[in-house]
C-alpha positions in Angstrom: 0.0 0.0 0.0 3.0 2.3 0.2 2.9 3.5 -3.4 -0.8 3.7 -3.8 -2.0 7.2 -4.8 -5.4 8.6 -5.9 -5.9 9.8 -9.5 -7.0 13.2 -8.0 -3.6 13.4 -6.2 -1.8 13.1 -9.6 -3.9 15.6 -11.5 -2.3 19.0 -11.4 1.1 17.7 -10.3 4.1 19.0 -12.2 6.3 16.5 -14.0 10.1 17.1 -13.9 13.0 15.3 -15.4 14.6 13.4 -12.6 18.2 13.8 -13.8 18.1 17.5 -14.9 15.1 18.9 -12.8 13.8 20.4 -16.0 10.0 21.1 -16.2 8.3 18.5 -18.4 4.6 19.5 -18.0 1.5 19.6 -15.8 -0.4 16.4 -15.5 -4.0 16.3 -16.6 -5.0 12.7 -16.8 -4.2 9.0 -15.9 -4.7 6.3 -18.5 -5.3 2.5 -18.6 -4.1 0.2 -21.3 -5.7 -3.0 -22.6 -4.4 -5.0 -19.6 -6.5 -2.9 -17.2 -3.4 -1.3 -15.5 -2.4 2.3 -15.4 0.0 2.8 -18.3 0.5 6.6 -18.8 0.2 10.0 -17.2 -0.5 12.8 -19.6 -0.4 16.6 -19.8 -1.3 18.4 -23.0 0.2 16.3 -25.9 2.8 14.7 -23.7 2.4 11.1 -22.4 4.6 9.7 -19.6 4.9 5.9 -19.4 4.4 4.6 -15.8 7.5 2.5 -16.1 9.5 5.7 -16.5 8.2 7.3 -13.3 11.1 7.8 -10.8 9.0 9.1 -7.9 5.8 10.6 -6.8 6.0 13.3 -4.1 4.0 16.2 -2.8 2.7 17.9 -5.9 5.5 16.6 -8.2 6.3 13.6 -10.3 9.8 12.9 -11.4 10.5 10.8 -14.5 13.5 8.8 -15.9 12.4 8.5 -19.5 11.7 11.3 -22.0 8.0 11.7 -22.7 6.1 10.1 -25.5 4.7 12.7 -27.9 2.6 10.6 -30.1 -0.7 9.5 -28.5 -0.4 5.8 -27.5 -3.1 3.5 -28.9 -5.9 1.7 -27.1 -5.9 3.9 -23.9 -8.9 4.2 -21.6 -9.9 6.9 -19.2 -11.5 5.7 -15.9 -12.5 9.0 -14.5 -16.3 9.5 -14.6 -16.8 6.3 -16.6 -20.3 4.8 -15.8 -20.8 1.8 -13.6 -23.3 -0.9 -14.8 -24.7 -4.1 -13.3 -24.4 -7.3 -15.3 -28.0 -6.7 -16.3 -27.1 -3.4 -18.0 -28.5 -1.1 -15.2 -26.6 2.2 -14.8 -25.6 2.5 -11.1 -23.3 5.5 -10.9 -19.8 6.5 -12.1 -16.2 6.3 -11.0 -15.4 9.5 -9.1 -11.7 8.6 -8.3 -9.5 5.6 -7.9 -6.3 4.4 -6.2 -3.4 2.7 -8.0 0.2 1.7 -7.5 2.3 4.2 -9.4 5.2 1.7 -9.7 3.2 -1.2 -11.2 0.0 0.4 -12.5 -2.1 -1.9 -10.4 -5.5 -0.5 -9.5 -6.3 -1.0 -5.8 -9.7 0.6 -5.4 -12.4 2.6 -7.2 -14.2 5.4 -5.4 -17.7 5.5 -6.9 -20.6 8.0 -6.8 -24.2 8.0 -7.9 -27.1 5.7 -6.9 -24.8 2.9 -5.9 -23.2 5.1 -3.3 -26.3 6.8 -1.9 -26.5 4.7 1.3 -22.9 5.6 2.1 -23.2 9.4 2.0 -22.5 9.7 -1.8 -19.2 7.9 -2.1 -18.4 4.2 -1.8 -15.5 1.9 -2.6 -15.2 -1.0 -5.1 -12.2 -3.3 -5.3 -10.7 -5.0 -8.4 -12.3 -8.3 -7.4 -15.7 -6.6 -7.5 -15.3 -5.8 -11.2 -16.5 -8.2 -13.9 -15.2 -6.2 -16.9 -13.9 -2.8 -17.9 -14.8 -1.6 -21.4 -14.1 1.6 -23.2 -17.1 3.3 -21.7 -18.2 1.4 -18.6 -17.2 -0.7 -15.6 -19.4 -3.8 -15.2 -19.6 -5.0 -11.6 -20.5 -8.5 -10.2 -24.1 -9.1 -9.2 -23.5 -9.5 -5.5 -21.2 -6.4 -5.0 -23.9 -3.9 -3.9 -24.4 -5.9 -0.7 -20.7 -5.7 0.2 -19.9 -2.1 -0.5 -18.2 0.1 2.2 -18.1 3.9 2.6 -15.1 5.8 1.4 -13.3 6.3 4.8 -13.9 2.7 5.9 -13.0 1.2 2.5 -9.8 3.1 2.1 -8.5 2.8 5.7 -4.8 2.0 5.8 -3.9 3.2 2.4 -0.9 5.6 2.2 -2.9 8.1 0.0 -5.4 8.6 2.9 -2.7 9.6 5.5 -2.3 13.2 6.4 0.1 15.3 4.3 2.4 15.5 7.4 2.6 11.8 7.7 3.1 11.3 3.9 5.9 13.9 4.0 7.7 12.1 6.8 7.2 8.7 5.1 8.9 10.2 2.0 11.8 11.6 4.1 12.4 8.3 5.9 12.0 6.2 2.8 14.5 8.4 0.9 17.1 7.9 3.6 16.5 4.2 3.6 17.1 4.0 -0.2 20.6 2.6 0.1 20.3 0.9 3.5 17.7 -1.8 2.6 18.5 -4.7 0.3 16.2 -7.3 -1.2 17.8 -10.0 1.0 17.1 -8.2 4.3 14.9 -10.1 6.7 11.7 -8.4 8.1 13.3 -7.8 11.5 16.3 -6.2 9.9 14.1 -3.9 7.7 12.1 -2.8 10.8 15.3 -2.0 12.8 16.6 0.1 9.9 13.3 2.0 9.7 13.5 2.7 13.5 17.1 3.8 13.3 16.4 6.3 10.5 13.3 7.5 12.2 15.3 8.2 15.3 17.8 10.2 13.2 15.0 12.2 11.7 13.6 12.9 15.2 17.0 14.1 16.4 17.6 16.4 13.4 14.1 17.9 12.9 11.2 19.2 14.9 8.3 17.3 13.5 5.5 16.5 16.0 6.3 13.2 17.8 2.8 11.7 17.1 3.2 12.4 13.4 6.7 10.8 13.2 5.4 7.9 15.2 2.5 7.3 12.8 4.9 7.5 9.8 7.3 5.1 11.4 4.6 2.6 12.4 3.2 2.7 8.9 6.5 1.9 7.3 7.2 -0.9 9.8 3.8 -2.4 8.9 4.5 -2.0 5.2 8.1 -3.2 5.5 7.7 -5.6 2.6 6.1 -3.0 0.3 9.0 -0.6 1.2 11.6 -3.3 0.4 9.9 -4.0 -2.9 9.6 -0.3 -3.7 13.3 0.3 -3.2 14.2 -2.7 -5.3 11.9 -1.6 -8.1 13.3 1.9 -8.0 16.9 0.5 -8.4 15.8 -1.6 -11.3 14.1 1.4 -13.0 17.2 3.5 -12.5 19.4 0.9 -14.0 17.0 0.4 -17.0 17.0 4.2 -17.5 20.9 4.3 -17.5 21.0 1.3 -19.9 18.5 3.0 -22.2 20.5 6.2 -22.2 
């Protein structure tokens, strides 16, 4: 859950070249490919492949690869796409969604309309609730409406739902751990390294204790996701250098 962000958190971000810090563009949309995964971020006529994303921070996205100028084929937009039952009934629309910016995997759909009325106007669907995604609709399984949860309950625990202070500290600690954690480290080793870096941050900054504690506990709970994220980042950086 460490790398999951909302679409709405990406829209309006600035994209910068990770090696030169040059401005690439302002992001306007997030796109799926035929596999059902997020494949591109776009702004204007510029498309950024997800595999070329170096990092997603507070209001900015850094990229390894140069943007794609030609519009990729067979892309789909999920935002405000309608939701239908298997019987063809229109139940609402996709208001927002969460995805892993490293893998493109969708984690949850935030939906509005009739389907979400019992939950104050916004409810949560998960990938396993979806029967099919076409170019203009999301078809959900028959029994899903009885299993829906409201937005706050359904997204509890995701990184994207943490406060900006906590997210900021997670980024700070994660960046400092970048060269300290290896794929072979055991869980207890990763957790100890997280605590050590957290203590260093506490000693060198004046962040509120409870915020730092929440960020530290989140990373320790998500130790495997952190380890995978650091490994993927290294692989992406190597691929970028090889391509260059």
